C-alpha positions as CSV (number, residue, x, y, z in Angstrom):
1,M,70.3,-60.3,25.0
2,E,71.1,-62.4,21.9
3,R,70.3,-66.1,22.0
4,G,72.9,-67.2,19.5
5,D,70.6,-67.6,16.6
6,G,70.5,-63.8,15.9
7,V,67.3,-63.3,17.7
8,V,67.3,-60.7,20.5
9,S,65.2,-61.4,23.5
10,A,64.6,-59.4,26.7
11,A,65.7,-60.7,30.0
12,M,62.8,-62.5,31.7
13,T,61.6,-63.0,35.3
14,T,59.0,-65.3,36.6
15,R,55.9,-64.1,38.6
16,E,52.8,-66.0,39.6
17,L,49.6,-64.1,39.0
18,T,46.1,-64.8,40.1
19,F,43.2,-63.4,38.0
20,P,39.5,-63.0,38.5
21,V,37.4,-65.5,36.5
22,D,36.3,-62.9,33.9
23,V,40.0,-61.9,33.2
24,E,41.0,-65.5,32.9
25,R,38.1,-66.1,30.5
26,F,39.2,-63.0,28.4
27,I,42.8,-64.4,28.3
28,A,41.5,-67.8,27.2
29,E,39.4,-66.2,24.5
30,R,42.3,-64.2,23.1
31,L,44.5,-67.3,23.1
32,T,41.8,-69.4,21.4
33,A,41.4,-66.7,18.8
34,G,45.1,-66.9,18.1
35,E,45.7,-63.3,18.9
36,Y,48.5,-64.2,21.3
37,A,50.9,-67.1,21.4
38,S,50.7,-67.3,25.2
39,A,49.2,-65.8,28.3
40,D,52.6,-64.4,29.1
41,E,52.7,-62.5,25.8
42,L,49.2,-61.1,26.3
43,V,49.9,-59.9,29.8
44,A,53.2,-58.4,28.7
45,E,51.4,-56.5,25.9
46,A,48.7,-55.3,28.3
47,V,51.4,-54.0,30.7
48,R,53.2,-52.2,27.9
49,R,50.0,-50.6,26.8
50,L,49.3,-49.5,30.3
51,S,52.8,-48.1,30.6
52,D,52.3,-46.2,27.3
53,D,49.0,-44.8,28.5
54,C,50.7,-43.6,31.7
55,D,53.4,-42.0,29.7
56,I,50.9,-40.2,27.5
57,D,48.9,-39.0,30.5
58,A,52.0,-37.6,32.0
59,E,52.9,-35.8,28.8
60,V,49.4,-34.4,28.4
61,L,49.6,-33.2,32.0
62,R,53.0,-31.6,31.4
63,E,51.5,-29.8,28.3
64,L,48.5,-28.5,30.3
65,V,50.7,-27.2,33.1
66,Q,53.0,-25.5,30.5
67,E,49.9,-24.0,28.8
68,S,48.8,-22.7,32.2
69,L,52.2,-21.2,32.9
70,N,52.3,-19.5,29.5
71,D,48.7,-18.1,29.9
72,P,48.9,-14.3,30.2
73,S,45.6,-14.2,32.2
74,P,45.8,-13.0,35.7
75,N,46.3,-15.7,38.4
76,M,43.3,-16.7,40.5
77,P,43.6,-17.4,44.2
78,A,43.2,-21.1,45.0
79,E,40.3,-20.3,47.4
80,D,38.4,-18.8,44.4
81,V,39.1,-21.9,42.3
82,W,37.8,-24.3,45.0
83,R,34.7,-22.1,45.5
84,M,34.0,-22.2,41.8
85,L,34.4,-26.0,41.6
86,D,32.2,-26.4,44.7
87,E,29.5,-24.2,43.1
88,R,29.7,-26.2,39.8
89,R,29.5,-29.5,41.6
90,S,26.4,-28.3,43.5
91,G,24.7,-27.0,40.4
92,R,24.7,-23.3,41.2
93,R,26.8,-20.7,39.5
94,N,27.7,-17.2,40.6
95,P,28.9,-14.8,37.9
């Protein structure tokens, strides 16, 4: 959306947020340090980063699934996988 002065801005919505004291303190510190012009800018950046992290996690998961699908090793029954995980969690291992 162009404002008329050549600057493009995104459409905005308004939302009231309540933060724990430690988060509010963190926001205030970042603003005082001049890292962000406003709390809105800081929160928007935090949400963008979270979104990027989620996208990266999804991509990594897709790659791992594809690697598994491409793996020529024989399949293992789910019951065996769960048994192995249970054994590892309990600290014992059977060869």
